[in-house]
DOMIFI-370477 format. One record per atom (N, C-alpha, C): residue number from 1; residue in three letters; atom name; z, y, x. Coordinates in Angstrom, 2 decimals, decimal comma, padded with zeros to 5 digits. Atoms other than C-alpha are relative to their C-alpha. Example, Ala and Ser with C-alpha at 12.3 -4.5 7.8 and 13.67 -1.06 7.14 Angstrom:
2
num; residuo; atomo; w; v; u
1; ALA; N; 000,00; -001,19; 000,89
1; ALA; CA; 007,80; -004,50; 012,30
1; ALA; C; 000,00; 001,20; 000,90
2; SER; N; -000,06; -001,19; -000,82
2; SER; CA; 007,14; -001,06; 013,67
2; SER; C; 000,73; 001,09; -000,77
This chain:
123
num; residuo; atomo; w; v; u
1; UNK; N; 001,27; -000,33; 000,56
1; UNK; CA; 120,76; 016,37; 060,26
1; UNK; C; -000,21; 001,51; 000,19
2; UNK; N; 000,22; -001,40; -000,30
2; UNK; CA; 119,27; 019,60; 061,44
2; UNK; C; -001,31; 000,54; -000,58
3; UNK; N; 001,27; -000,48; 000,52
3; UNK; CA; 115,87; 019,73; 059,82
3; UNK; C; -000,49; -000,88; -001,15
4; UNK; N; 000,62; 000,74; 001,10
4; UNK; CA; 113,82; 018,65; 056,84
4; UNK; C; -000,77; -001,21; 000,54
5; UNK; N; 000,74; 001,11; -000,61
5; UNK; CA; 111,72; 016,47; 059,18
5; UNK; C; 000,92; -001,18; 000,30
6; UNK; N; -000,97; 001,08; -000,27
6; UNK; CA; 114,83; 014,50; 060,22
6; UNK; C; 000,36; -000,72; -001,30
7; UNK; N; -000,34; 000,58; 001,29
7; UNK; CA; 115,71; 013,96; 056,58
7; UNK; C; -001,14; -000,89; -000,51
8; UNK; N; 001,15; 000,80; 000,42
8; UNK; CA; 112,19; 012,75; 055,78
8; UNK; C; -000,13; -001,27; 000,83
9; UNK; N; 000,05; 001,18; -000,87
9; UNK; CA; 112,25; 010,39; 058,77
9; UNK; C; 001,05; -001,02; -000,41
10; UNK; N; -001,07; 000,89; 000,44
10; UNK; CA; 115,57; 008,95; 057,60
10; UNK; C; -000,37; -000,67; -001,32
11; UNK; N; 000,43; 000,55; 001,28
11; UNK; CA; 114,21; 008,51; 054,07
11; UNK; C; -001,04; -001,10; 000,20
12; UNK; N; 001,06; 000,98; -000,25
12; UNK; CA; 111,11; 006,70; 055,36
12; UNK; C; 000,54; -001,26; 000,63
13; UNK; N; -000,61; 001,15; -000,67
13; UNK; CA; 113,20; 004,44; 057,58
13; UNK; C; 000,78; -000,85; -001,01
14; UNK; N; -000,79; 000,73; 000,99
14; UNK; CA; 115,54; 003,50; 054,72
14; UNK; C; -000,90; -000,68; -001,04
15; UNK; N; 000,93; 000,61; 000,96
15; UNK; CA; 112,65; 002,88; 052,32
15; UNK; C; -000,64; -001,23; 000,59
16; UNK; N; 000,59; 001,16; -000,66
16; UNK; CA; 111,06; 000,53; 054,85
16; UNK; C; 000,99; -001,14; 000,07
17; UNK; N; -001,03; 001,03; -000,08
17; UNK; CA; 114,34; -001,34; 055,25
17; UNK; C; 000,27; -000,64; -001,36
18; UNK; N; -000,26; 000,52; 001,34
18; UNK; CA; 114,68; -001,75; 051,49
18; UNK; C; -001,19; -000,75; -000,56
19; UNK; N; 001,17; 000,72; 000,49
19; UNK; CA; 111,19; -003,19; 051,11
19; UNK; C; -000,71; 000,73; -001,11
20; UNK; N; 000,68; -000,78; 001,02
20; UNK; CA; 109,99; -000,38; 048,88
20; UNK; C; -001,46; 000,17; 000,40
21; UNK; N; 001,43; -000,15; -000,27
21; UNK; CA; 106,22; -000,38; 048,61
21; UNK; C; -000,50; 001,28; -000,62
22; UNK; N; 000,57; -001,23; 000,52
22; UNK; CA; 104,41; 002,88; 048,24
22; UNK; C; -001,09; -000,32; -001,02
23; UNK; N; 001,10; 000,34; 000,88
23; UNK; CA; 101,44; 001,16; 046,58
23; UNK; C; 000,27; -001,35; -000,64
24; UNK; N; -000,22; 001,25; 000,72
24; UNK; CA; 102,46; -001,41; 044,02
24; UNK; C; -000,92; -000,06; -001,22
25; UNK; N; 000,93; -000,13; 001,12
25; UNK; CA; 099,40; -000,81; 041,84
25; UNK; C; -000,45; -001,34; -000,57
26; UNK; N; 000,37; 001,31; 000,52
26; UNK; CA; 098,74; -004,55; 041,50
26; UNK; C; 001,22; -000,81; -000,43
27; UNK; N; -001,25; 000,68; 000,31
27; UNK; CA; 102,36; -005,40; 040,74
27; UNK; C; 000,32; 000,11; -001,49
28; UNK; N; -000,45; 000,03; 001,39
28; UNK; CA; 103,50; -006,44; 037,25
28; UNK; C; 001,51; 000,18; 000,01
29; UNK; N; -001,44; -000,22; 000,10
29; UNK; CA; 106,95; -005,12; 036,32
29; UNK; C; 000,50; -000,46; -001,35
30; UNK; N; -000,68; 000,42; 001,21
30; UNK; CA; 109,20; -006,80; 033,79
30; UNK; C; 001,38; 000,64; 000,06
31; UNK; N; -001,26; -000,75; 000,00
31; UNK; CA; 112,17; -004,61; 032,84
31; UNK; C; 000,83; -000,42; -001,21
32; UNK; N; -000,92; 000,45; 001,05
32; UNK; CA; 115,17; -005,84; 030,84
32; UNK; C; 001,06; 001,08; -000,22
33; UNK; N; -001,04; -000,96; 000,33
33; UNK; CA; 117,46; -003,39; 029,05
33; UNK; C; 001,37; -000,63; 000,14
34; UNK; N; -001,30; 000,60; -000,30
34; UNK; CA; 120,93; -004,10; 030,44
34; UNK; C; 001,15; 000,99; -000,20
35; UNK; N; -001,14; -000,84; 000,37
35; UNK; CA; 123,08; -001,37; 028,90
35; UNK; C; 000,97; -000,87; -000,79
36; UNK; N; -000,99; 000,81; 000,71
36; UNK; CA; 126,18; -002,51; 027,02
36; UNK; C; -000,56; -000,60; -001,28
37; UNK; N; 000,58; 000,54; 001,24
37; UNK; CA; 124,17; -002,91; 023,81
37; UNK; C; -000,88; -001,21; 000,30
38; UNK; N; 000,85; 001,13; -000,38
38; UNK; CA; 121,65; -005,19; 025,54
38; UNK; C; 000,81; -001,19; 000,45
39; UNK; N; -000,84; 001,10; -000,49
39; UNK; CA; 124,31; -007,24; 027,30
39; UNK; C; 000,71; -000,67; -001,17
40; UNK; N; -000,69; 000,55; 001,16
40; UNK; CA; 126,25; -007,66; 024,05
40; UNK; C; -000,93; -000,83; -000,88
41; UNK; N; 000,98; 000,71; 000,83
41; UNK; CA; 123,06; -008,84; 022,32
41; UNK; C; -000,58; -001,23; 000,70
42; UNK; N; 000,49; 001,19; -000,70
42; UNK; CA; 122,30; -011,45; 025,01
42; UNK; C; -001,04; 000,26; 001,07
43; UNK; N; 001,02; -000,32; -001,01
43; UNK; CA; 120,20; -009,67; 027,65
43; UNK; C; 000,20; -000,74; 001,32
44; UNK; N; -000,24; 000,66; -001,29
44; UNK; CA; 121,88; -011,38; 030,61
44; UNK; C; -000,69; -001,36; 000,09
45; UNK; N; 000,75; 001,26; -000,07
45; UNK; CA; 120,55; -014,89; 029,77
45; UNK; C; -001,52; 000,19; -000,02
46; UNK; N; 001,44; -000,31; 000,02
46; UNK; CA; 117,12; -013,34; 029,07
46; UNK; C; -000,45; 000,40; 001,41
47; UNK; N; 000,31; -000,41; -001,37
47; UNK; CA; 117,12; -011,65; 032,50
47; UNK; C; -000,01; -001,21; 000,93
48; UNK; N; -000,09; 001,21; -000,82
48; UNK; CA; 118,19; -014,93; 034,11
48; UNK; C; -001,21; -000,91; -000,23
49; UNK; N; 001,14; 000,86; 000,32
49; UNK; CA; 115,45; -016,89; 032,30
49; UNK; C; -001,30; 000,57; 000,58
50; UNK; N; 001,20; -000,63; -000,56
50; UNK; CA; 112,77; -014,38; 033,34
50; UNK; C; -000,04; -000,17; 001,51
51; UNK; N; -000,08; 000,11; -001,46
51; UNK; CA; 113,92; -014,39; 036,97
51; UNK; C; -000,28; -001,43; 000,45
52; UNK; N; 000,21; 001,41; -000,36
52; UNK; CA; 114,04; -018,19; 037,11
52; UNK; C; -001,44; -000,44; -000,21
53; UNK; N; 001,37; 000,43; 000,30
53; UNK; CA; 110,63; -018,66; 035,49
53; UNK; C; -001,00; 000,61; 000,98
54; UNK; N; 000,87; -000,65; -000,97
54; UNK; CA; 108,94; -016,12; 037,78
54; UNK; C; 000,14; -000,69; 001,36
55; UNK; N; -000,24; 000,68; -001,28
55; UNK; CA; 110,54; -017,80; 040,82
55; UNK; C; -000,57; -001,42; -000,02
56; UNK; N; 000,48; 001,38; 000,12
56; UNK; CA; 109,71; -021,31; 039,59
56; UNK; C; -001,52; -000,08; 000,13
57; UNK; N; 001,46; -000,02; -000,05
57; UNK; CA; 106,05; -020,37; 039,23
57; UNK; C; -000,53; 000,64; 001,29
58; UNK; N; 000,41; -000,59; -001,27
58; UNK; CA; 106,00; -018,59; 042,60
58; UNK; C; -000,87; 001,24; -000,17
59; UNK; N; 000,80; -001,20; 000,29
59; UNK; CA; 104,62; -015,36; 041,12
59; UNK; C; 000,42; 001,13; 000,95
60; UNK; N; -000,33; -000,99; -001,03
60; UNK; CA; 104,52; -012,91; 044,05
60; UNK; C; -000,28; 001,43; -000,43
61; UNK; N; 000,34; -001,36; 000,43
61; UNK; CA; 103,04; -009,94; 042,20
61; UNK; C; 000,80; 000,45; -001,22
62; UNK; N; -000,81; -000,31; 001,18
62; UNK; CA; 105,78; -009,84; 039,55
62; UNK; C; 001,41; 000,39; 000,45
63; UNK; N; -001,36; -000,46; -000,27
63; UNK; CA; 109,02; -007,86; 039,76
63; UNK; C; 000,77; -000,02; -001,30
64; UNK; N; -000,90; -000,02; 001,15
64; UNK; CA; 111,85; -008,51; 037,32
64; UNK; C; 001,16; 000,93; 000,37
65; UNK; N; -001,04; -000,99; -000,28
65; UNK; CA; 114,28; -005,59; 037,12
65; UNK; C; 000,80; 000,27; -001,26
66; UNK; N; -000,81; -000,40; 001,14
66; UNK; CA; 117,00; -004,26; 034,91
66; UNK; C; 000,09; 001,52; -000,05
67; UNK; N; -000,14; -001,44; 000,20
67; UNK; CA; 117,47; -000,81; 033,45
67; UNK; C; 001,15; 000,22; -000,97
68; UNK; N; -001,04; -000,34; 000,95
68; UNK; CA; 119,98; 001,00; 031,31
68; UNK; C; -000,55; -000,02; -001,42
69; UNK; N; 000,37; -000,03; 001,41
69; UNK; CA; 119,56; 001,90; 027,69
69; UNK; C; -001,47; 000,40; -000,18
70; UNK; N; 001,41; -000,29; 000,31
70; UNK; CA; 115,98; 001,81; 026,41
70; UNK; C; -000,08; 000,87; -001,25
71; UNK; N; -000,07; -000,91; 001,14
71; UNK; CA; 117,03; 003,55; 023,20
71; UNK; C; -000,27; -000,61; -001,35
72; UNK; N; 000,24; 000,65; 001,30
72; UNK; CA; 116,33; 001,00; 020,50
72; UNK; C; 000,99; -001,16; -000,16
73; UNK; N; -001,10; 000,97; -000,04
73; UNK; CA; 119,69; -000,76; 020,33
73; UNK; C; -000,08; -001,07; -001,09
74; UNK; N; 000,06; 000,97; 001,09
74; UNK; CA; 119,04; -002,45; 016,99
74; UNK; C; -000,98; -001,13; 000,28
75; UNK; N; 001,00; 001,03; -000,34
75; UNK; CA; 116,22; -004,46; 018,63
75; UNK; C; 000,34; -000,75; 001,28
76; UNK; N; -000,40; 000,67; -001,24
76; UNK; CA; 118,15; -005,69; 021,69
76; UNK; C; 000,09; -001,51; -000,23
77; UNK; N; 000,42; -000,33; -001,36
77; UNK; CA; 117,65; -007,61; 023,88
77; UNK; C; -001,47; 000,43; 000,03
78; UNK; N; 001,33; -000,58; -000,13
78; UNK; CA; 114,57; -005,56; 024,84
78; UNK; C; -000,54; -000,26; 001,40
79; UNK; N; 000,70; 000,23; -001,27
79; UNK; CA; 112,06; -006,45; 027,56
79; UNK; C; -001,29; 000,79; -000,05
80; UNK; N; 001,25; -000,74; -000,10
80; UNK; CA; 109,26; -004,14; 028,67
80; UNK; C; -000,83; -000,57; 001,14
81; UNK; N; 000,91; 000,53; -001,01
81; UNK; CA; 106,22; -005,40; 030,57
81; UNK; C; -001,03; 001,07; 000,32
82; UNK; N; 000,94; -001,00; -000,50
82; UNK; CA; 104,17; -003,00; 032,68
82; UNK; C; -001,04; -000,71; 000,86
83; UNK; N; 001,10; 000,58; -000,75
83; UNK; CA; 100,80; -004,41; 033,77
83; UNK; C; -000,92; 001,12; 000,47
84; UNK; N; 000,86; -001,06; -000,53
84; UNK; CA; 098,53; -002,31; 036,00
84; UNK; C; -001,22; 000,25; -000,89
85; UNK; N; 001,17; -000,39; 000,76
85; UNK; CA; 095,90; -000,40; 034,04
85; UNK; C; 000,09; -000,28; -001,50
86; UNK; N; -000,15; 000,31; 001,42
86; UNK; CA; 097,32; -001,43; 030,65
86; UNK; C; 001,21; 000,74; -000,55
87; UNK; N; -001,15; -000,63; 000,62
87; UNK; CA; 099,74; 000,04; 028,16
87; UNK; C; 001,21; -000,92; 000,07
88; UNK; N; -001,26; 000,75; -000,01
88; UNK; CA; 103,37; -001,02; 028,27
88; UNK; C; 000,12; -000,81; -001,28
89; UNK; N; -000,28; 000,85; 001,15
89; UNK; CA; 104,29; -003,90; 025,97
89; UNK; C; 001,52; -000,11; -000,11
90; UNK; N; -001,44; 000,08; 000,22
90; UNK; CA; 107,79; -003,82; 024,45
90; UNK; C; 000,30; -001,20; -000,89
91; UNK; N; -000,43; 001,18; 000,73
91; UNK; CA; 109,28; -007,14; 023,39
91; UNK; C; 001,43; 000,22; -000,48
92; UNK; N; -001,31; -000,24; 000,59
92; UNK; CA; 112,32; -007,12; 021,09
92; UNK; C; 000,62; -001,30; -000,50
93; UNK; N; -000,78; 001,14; 000,48
93; UNK; CA; 115,06; -009,49; 019,94
93; UNK; C; -000,31; -001,25; 000,82
94; UNK; N; 000,38; 001,07; -000,91
94; UNK; CA; 114,40; -011,62; 022,99
94; UNK; C; 001,09; -001,06; 000,13
95; UNK; N; -000,88; 001,12; -000,33
95; UNK; CA; 115,93; -015,01; 023,79
95; UNK; C; -000,51; -000,60; 001,31
96; UNK; N; 000,51; 000,64; -001,22
96; UNK; CA; 115,70; -017,09; 026,97
96; UNK; C; -001,27; -000,83; -000,26
97; UNK; N; 001,18; 000,80; 000,32
97; UNK; CA; 113,16; -019,35; 025,24
97; UNK; C; -001,23; 000,89; -000,16
98; UNK; N; 001,10; -000,95; 000,15
98; UNK; CA; 111,01; -016,38; 024,26
98; UNK; C; -000,41; 000,55; 001,36
99; UNK; N; 000,28; -000,54; -001,34
99; UNK; CA; 111,29; -015,07; 027,83
99; UNK; C; -000,92; -000,93; 000,78
100; UNK; N; 000,85; 000,98; -000,69
100; UNK; CA; 109,78; -018,28; 029,22
100; UNK; C; -001,43; 000,07; -000,55
101; UNK; N; 001,34; -000,10; 000,59
101; UNK; CA; 106,89; -017,96; 026,78
101; UNK; C; -000,71; 001,29; 000,43
102; UNK; N; 000,58; -001,26; -000,46
102; UNK; CA; 106,35; -014,32; 027,79
102; UNK; C; -000,60; -000,17; 001,39
103; UNK; N; 000,51; 000,22; -001,36
103; UNK; CA; 105,98; -015,37; 031,44
103; UNK; C; -001,26; -000,85; -000,07
104; UNK; N; 001,15; 000,89; 000,07
104; UNK; CA; 103,59; -018,20; 030,54
104; UNK; C; -001,21; 000,67; -000,64
105; UNK; N; 001,14; -000,53; 000,76
105; UNK; CA; 101,42; -016,48; 027,94
105; UNK; C; -000,46; 001,37; 000,50
106; UNK; N; 000,37; -001,37; -000,34
106; UNK; CA; 101,54; -012,81; 028,93
106; UNK; C; -000,21; 000,19; 001,50
107; UNK; N; 000,08; -000,28; -001,43
107; UNK; CA; 102,23; -012,71; 032,66
107; UNK; C; -001,03; -000,89; 000,69
108; UNK; N; 000,90; 000,93; -000,69
108; UNK; CA; 100,34; -015,82; 033,80
108; UNK; C; -001,39; 000,03; -000,61
109; UNK; N; 001,29; 000,14; 000,66
109; UNK; CA; 097,56; -015,98; 031,20
109; UNK; C; -000,57; 001,30; -000,57
110; UNK; N; 000,51; -001,29; 000,44
110; UNK; CA; 097,24; -012,29; 030,24
110; UNK; C; -000,10; 000,20; -001,49
111; UNK; N; 000,04; -000,10; 001,46
111; UNK; CA; 097,83; -012,80; 026,52
111; UNK; C; 001,36; 000,42; -000,54
112; UNK; N; -001,29; -000,42; 000,56
112; UNK; CA; 100,67; -010,68; 025,09
112; UNK; C; 000,36; -000,80; -001,24
113; UNK; N; -000,49; 000,78; 001,15
113; UNK; CA; 102,81; -012,51; 022,53
113; UNK; C; 000,34; 001,01; -001,10
114; UNK; N; -000,13; -001,09; 000,97
114; UNK; CA; 102,30; -010,12; 019,65
114; UNK; C; 001,14; -000,17; -000,98
115; UNK; N; -001,07; 000,16; 001,00
115; UNK; CA; 104,86; -011,67; 017,30
115; UNK; C; 001,37; 000,37; 000,54
116; UNK; N; -001,27; -000,43; -000,58
116; UNK; CA; 107,66; -010,70; 019,73
116; UNK; C; 000,04; 001,49; 000,29
117; UNK; N; 000,06; -001,41; -000,38
117; UNK; CA; 106,55; -007,09; 020,15
117; UNK; C; 000,65; 000,90; -001,06
118; UNK; N; -000,61; -000,96; 000,92
118; UNK; CA; 108,12; -004,03; 018,61
118; UNK; C; -000,94; 000,33; -001,14
119; UNK; N; 000,96; -000,30; 001,06
119; UNK; CA; 104,92; -003,41; 016,64
119; UNK; C; 000,03; -000,99; -001,14
120; UNK; N; -000,05; 001,01; 001,06
120; UNK; CA; 105,32; -006,65; 014,72
120; UNK; C; 001,35; 000,00; -000,71
121; UNK; N; -001,36; -000,01; 000,56
121; UNK; CA; 109,05; -006,03; 014,09
121; UNK; C; 000,24; 001,23; -000,87
122; UNK; N; -000,23; -001,26; 000,71
122; UNK; CA; 109,02; -002,39; 012,94
122; UNK; C; -001,09; 000,15; -001,06
123; UNK; N; 000,97; -000,15; 001,10
123; UNK; CA; 107,33; -002,05; 009,56
123; UNK; C; 000,24; 001,29; -000,74
């Protein structure tokens, strides 16, 4: 590597190979907290249920991903949903059954499940 241009070209080539999209403005992201606190609380089956339900329904504009600590360990498993043009919704104390309902009600039909959100849990 001899120049900044070579480095940028390599970055662009690798990003293309990884399938990274520069414009994912119409993509819904579902993020599951998978730090040790989340895993201990049952986040792995929640992640699996979300992934399976999205695949089963053939939802192409939805990405299910995992992240580290979200910072609210007492409410694990935590799932955050990012819909384009809307505020993030944080779901807490998730189960695989709740995850399926989130995909059906929130992701497919656009109706957040308020009783699972952090706002309904924290008083």
